[in-house]
N, C-alpha and C positions, 0 to 999 in steps of 0.2 A: 747515645743520643737515637732517639725514633722519629723519623721525619712520616707524619701523617700525609693522609691522601691513597688516590689513587695512580698507578703508574700509567702514563699513556700510551692505548694501547696501538702498537705499533701500524700496522694496516686492517685495521675494524671494515669485519661483511659490510658492501653496500647493502644498500634498501633495496628493496625490488615491488614494482608495482603500486610506486606514486603517482596518485592521481590528482589535479589540480578540477572542482566541482564549479562551473562559472559561467552565470548566463543562461542556465538551461543547457549546458554539455561537459560534457567530462573529458579532457585533456590529457594524454598521458603524459609523465612528467621523464629528463629524465636527471641522475641526480651526479653532483659532482660534491667533491670533498673539500671543505672548506679548516683548515687546521688552525687558521687565525683564530674560529672566535670557540676550537677545545676546551673547557675548562673543566676540572673536578671528575671526571675519566670520563666525560661525556661527549662522543665523536659529533662534532656539526656536519650536515650534507647540508645542499642547497636542492632542491628542488624546480627542474628548469624546465614548462611548459612546452611540448615539441610546437609550438608556433606559438609569433608573437599573439600578447593580449595586452591590455589600455583597461583595469580596475579602476572607476571612479572611486574619487572621497568615502561615498555610502555604500557602494553597491556589496554583498552580500558575496563569500567566496570560502572553498573548504578543502582543505590538503590532506587528503588520505590516502589508505594506503588499501588497496582494492583487494577481493575478493582472490585468494590465490597470493597475494602481494606476501613481502615480509621484512618488520622493521628489527632488526637486531636491536640486542640489549646496550645499554647505555649509548644510545646515540638519538639525537634530535632531529626533525625536518624544518627546515625553511623554507619558505619560496621564495622565490627571484623572478619577478615582476614588476613595470611602471606602474604606478600610482600618479598620475597626471594630480599634479599642483593646483587646488583651489585659486581662480582668477585672480580672488580679489587678497588674494596673501599677501604680505608686504614681505621684504626680507631685509 
């Protein structure tokens, strides 16, 4: 019997040079590994801005790899920042 899929990468190399572009600024980000999000051989990393940010529901932002940065194969970046709830939202 053969199992299909990729083996989990034990210690994937972290991305480098991750930046959040928001509100006319470029904010460097640290990356933290989140193995709970891994699937199908893809390692997930959480980009955490170097300073607190609050991005509104309709504001534009971009998380990217800066010049000289590095995004290893088989990895994905997600951002970790606070998006305020709409004042009119009901829960």
